[in-house]
C-alpha positions, 0 to 999 in steps of 0.5 A: 887810724879810725876815730874813737866812737863818740859816746851818746846819751843813748849809749850811756843809758843802755850801758847803765841798764845792762849793768843794773841787770847783772845782779849779784848771785845772792840777789838772783837766788833770792838770798838778800838780808833779813829785810826782804829781797823786794825792798832791797831790789826796789832800793837798788833800782831807785839808786840806779835810776838816780845815778843814771839821771845824774849821769845824763844831766852831766852829759847834757851839761858837758854838751851844752858847755861845748856848744857855748865854747864853740859859739864864743870862739866863733864870736871872738873870730868874727867880732874880736877886732871890732874895737881896733876896727872902730879906732881905725875908722877916723884914719880912713876918714882923714885920708878920704878928706885929704884926698877930696880936698886936693885941687887940680893944681896940687894934683899936678904939682905933687902927683906921686905923693897924692898917688901914694895917699890914694894907694894907702887908702885903697890898701886900708879898704882892702885890709878892712874887706879881708877882715869882714869890714864893709863900707856903707856908702849911700848916695843922694836919692836913696831912701833913709834906712835907720838900721844903717844911716844916722840922720844929721839934719832934715831940710826941705828940698824940691824934687825929693820926698820925705825920707830921701837922702839929700847929702852924705857927710860920712860913710859908715861901716859894717863888721860882718852883720854888725853895724860898726858906724852908721853912715851920716846923712842929711834927709829930706823933709819935703812933705808929700804933694797933695792933690789940689781940689778942682 
């Protein structure tokens, strides 16, 4: 079944113009009230123009409302779960710390339990990715990016230059193109080397 044609602004304006041209017989014959025909025609034309303007504005308002609703729906789909996602980040952090603190002796003695924790952590990251949540995991030596990283401290470190990441305390996360949490890093404050005069 064919889809009904969507009415455009131009179609509506053309329909209003056509209706205005279909004048009653008394107007066509010039037999209008005692006030004179031209005044009545001018009044009807002005009224038609006003109604046409109001109709066009109503159509424009309806179109703007539809676009706003579409935008709100997309925003809700992409970012509606941001509060839940933000609340889940400490769960990931605690699991990551637990895995990192396991010694070799503990790994040998409790291999199946530790494997279960690691699998759960990987599954959590998989669910994050499925919903558009990506990890920000900078490495030492990368340049500090204030849009994605949060500097927790500055310290001079030989062999680095100011603005280099020297330690990563906590990974960060993005939700699509929005920052959920910046990666927490330490940054080098080593001044740039100056050339010695001869």
